[in-house]
N, C-alpha and C positions, 0 to 999 in steps of 0.2 A: 504493500500500500504507499501511497506516496499523498504528503498532504503539504498543502501550498497555503500562503497566506499573502496578503498586499495589504500595506498602511500606508496612509498617504500624507505627504510633508505638508507644511502652513508657510501662511506669511502671517507675522504677526503685525497686525493693523492700529492697537494701540494699548495701553498699559502696560505692555511687556515689562519686567522687572519687579513688576506689584504684587506678582505671585510666588515672589525667592523668599525665602524664611531668613533673618527674623521680621521682615516688613510686616509681609502676610499674615503674620504671626500674632503681632503686635496692633496693624489698623485695616487688616483687612485687603483682599487684593479686587484688581477687577480688568479684565483683561477682550480686549476683542480680535478674532482671530479668523483665519479661514483658509481653510486646506483644497489646493492645486495640485494641479496631473503630473503632479513627480512623486513616488513610490519608493518605499523599503518593501524589501520582498523577500522573503524565507520557504524554502522548503526543505520536508525531513524527509528519508526516505527509510525505511525500515530494513534492515537487512538482518544477517543470519552467521555473521562473522564472530560475534561478541566483541565487538569494539562500538565504540562512539567515535565517529570522525567530525571534524568541523573544517568546514571550509567557509572562510569570513572573508568573502571580497572587500566589503567595506570597511574590514581590519586589515585586511593586506597580510593573513596567514592562515595557514593549515595545519591542524592540530589534530593530532588521532592518539584514544586511550582507552584501557582496558574497561570493559563493563562496571561500572560504580556507582552509586546512588552520590556522589558532590567527586566536582572535577575542580581542579586545581585553578583559585582565581589569582595571576600570573602577568596580567597584566595583554594578554595574547586572547583577542575574541572575548575579553571578559563580560562582553552584555548576553551571550550565548549562554556563556557559564551561568553568569546569576540567573538567568531567569528557570535552565537546568534544574540547577539547585533549589532554588525555591519553591518549584514545583513539587519536585521528588519530596521535600521536606514537610511541605504545606497538607499538600493531599494525599501522602501516604503509598504512592505511586512507586509498585516494582521497573525501575528500569528497563527499557529490551534497546536491542542494540540498533543505531540506526547513525543515519549521514544527515548533517544539517547542513544545510547552504545560506548562506545570507547576501545582498547584495542589496544596492543605492543607488537612483538615479542622479541625485547630486555629491558631490564630495562632503566628506565630513568635515564641521567646522565650518559651514556655509550658512548656519544664519537661521534656516528652515525645520532646525529640530532634527536631524537625520537621526544622533543615539536615540533620545526618546523613543521617537519614532520608531525608531528599529527593536526596539526592549516589546513594543508595542505588539510590533507584526511577528518577531518571536514567541511571544506569550499567547498570543491567537492561535498559533500555528499548535499549538501543547494542548492547550483550550479545545480546539477542533480534534486533535488527534486522541486526546485520553475521555473528550466530553466531558469536559469540566464545567462545572454548572457557576459560571463566571458572565454577568452581566458586562455591559461598556462603560459602567461604573467603578464596578470591581477590577475590570482588565486596566482600567487606568490609573486604580486607586495603586494595584496591588506593581504595576509595570512603576509609578513615581517610588515606591518603597526599593522597590528591587535597585532600581539607579542612583538615588539616594542617599538611601540607610545600608544596604546590606555593601553595594558595592561603593559609595562615599563617594560620589561624582556631583559635582559644582555644579546648582542648576536649579530650576523651577518649576513649577507644577503645569505649566500650562499647557507643554505640546504632547504629554500621555493623553489628557482628555480633548485634544483637538484630533489626536490620530485615532483615538478611540470612535468618535462622535462622527467628525467629520463635518464637511458646510460650514456654511459663518457661525462663528457660535460669540456669544457675550458671557465669559466665565465669570464668575464670581466666589472669591477661594474667602472664606467666613475667620476670623480666630479662632474660631471653635474647631479648625481643621477640618470642617465639612467644606464641599465643593457642589453649588449649583452650576449646571452648564444651560444655559436659558436658546436653544437653538431658535435662528432667525431667519424671518423668511421673506427672504428680498427678491422683489419683483424681477423677471428676466432682464428687462430695460435695461436696471439698475446696474443686475450682473455686467451685461453686454457693455456700457457705457464706462463702469470702472475698467473691464480687461483691454478696453482701447484706450483709457486711459493710465494704464502700471504700464512702467519697463522694470524690469527683474533686468540687472546688472552684476555682474561677477567680478568681483575688482582682482580675481586673479593671484589671492591669497586667502588660503583659510587661516582661522583661527584657532586658538583653544580657549574655549570663555571661559574657563575655572579660575582664571588669574582675574578677571575683571569682574567675575562673581563675588570671587572673594571680598575683592576691595568694596563691592555697592554693601555685601553682608556687614565686613566692618565699618564701613560710614554711617548705616543704623544703628550698629550695638552699640558704638561709641557714642551715638546721639547726632552727628554733624548733620547741626540745621539745616546747612544750602542743600545738602543729599537728601534729607529726607522733604525738605520745602517741594524740591525738583518731583521726588518722586509721588507724593500727594498730587501734585499738578499732573502727573503722567497718568494716574488713578484715574482723574476727573477725566483728562482728554478722553480715555475707552467710554465713558459714560457718552460724553459731547459726539462723537464719533459713530457711536452707534444710531443716536438721532439723524446725523445728517448722512446716514448711509441708508436708513429704512425710506426717507424723505427722498435720497435721491440729487440731494445737494451736493454737488462736488465741489461748488467752490470754498464751501463751509467745509467738507473733508479734506481738502489742500493745506487750507491755513491750517486746521489741528494737527494734520501731518507734520508742518514744517514747526509748529509750538512743541510737538512731543520733543521732535527732535533735538530743537536746541537745550529743551529741558533735560533730556536724557546724554546728555554731554555731558551734565554738570552730575551726575552720579558716580563716576569713577573715571580716574585716566585711563586711557588707550582704549576710548571706546568710538572714540574719531583717533583718525591719523593724517600726515601729509600725502600718503595714497588715498586715503578715503577723500580726503576734502578736493586734492586735484582733482577725480572721477567729479563731483558735486558742481566745481566749478566749470568743468569743459561741459555736465550735461544742463547747466544752470545758463550760461553762454550760448548754449542751444536752443534752449527754448523750455527746460523743464520748470514747471512752478515751484513742486517740493519736491521733499526726498528724505530719506530714514533707511539707516542701519539695518536689514533683519537680524531679529538674534540680538544679543548681549552685546555685541558691536566689535571694534578692532580689524574687521575684516570679514570673508564670504559675502553675500549678497545686499547690492543696496533697490531698495525700490524708491523707484524717480515717480511722482505724478504730473504728468504731462498733458497737454489739449491735445485730442488725437490727430490734431489736422498737422501738430508739430514734430510727431513722434518718430516718424523715418528721418528727420532730421537730428535727433536726440541720438537715435540710434546709432548713425553713422559719424556723430560726433566721437560717441564710446569706444565706438569698432577700433578708432585709431592708437585706443590705451590698450594696455596689456592683457584686459579683461576680454569678457566676451557677455552678448547681451541673450538671454534665455527667453525666448516663450513660452508663456503656460496659460491656463484655464482655471479658473476654480471650480471648481468637483462639488458633489454632494456623497455621502458616504462614507463611514469611517472604516476601520479596519475591517477584514472582511478574510475568510478561511474556507478551504474545502479539500476534501476527499477525491482520489483516482485510485479505484479500485483495480482498472484492468489496466494495470504498467505494463501488461505484454502490448501490447499496443504504442505505447509511449514508446518503448524502448526498441522496438523494431527499427 
């Protein structure tokens, strides 16, 4: 039997960072995000060789282990191992021999939530394989615990819920550690206009978000007034952008994006840099109205808001730099998995 799963990556539209502890634990967080047609993928193949084989193209490694209820977390393909270890522990599963293969449509450190989305994707494959009783909320929560607690990887909470639910979501992270996902019904013409107005540019440099996020957490814990006030404004921008989105007010949407980026840069050093600023300067000169770095900052993708009739000019200008423009569409539906029983047909 073969089990497959795929989970969509996301664009953080507003409020990103307010989902990171300890800010969300103290003040509560609000995030507006939307999934796009770029995905994380996972395939599990049952085998008969009493081994666990990991082919992690996203992590750039291949490993093989004797059949065991626990795999060593050693910095190589730890997302796979973390999910496996937790599933076996929590659900009392007797491990079977298998080969797992994972890959991603976007590079790690892109700011599109690749790592967290991959955890959700891997977890969904195990849910499908073992028929585990987990819904969207439970998958997102468990994926968060695996990544942030079991593996001690820095980051927030929004990516797991975006990947699990899919679509446009306004997500509330309450101080009592509960999460409320509010799916938004965005009219088709608004989605079309937004797709026509947004341009996604990869800076050519991936980055590790850990250092930036750790500094953000430190600023909150130490009571850094400027950083905390900036985060309050970023959280408020999620409310404002949700209203603009539902009304289809693109001018307000762009203005909120611009203000949010200015506030985000106050959260921690390294959120912007010379490479990012140069891309902003080039895009703005060609006609971009506003922009923000997706994710924690420091590199990865920049999302620019452009009047549709200026989009080609901005795209051509950015193509002169070291990065590239990536077309995308918004997508409905979160993570899903399926089983293939007739493997003989596939393997021919």
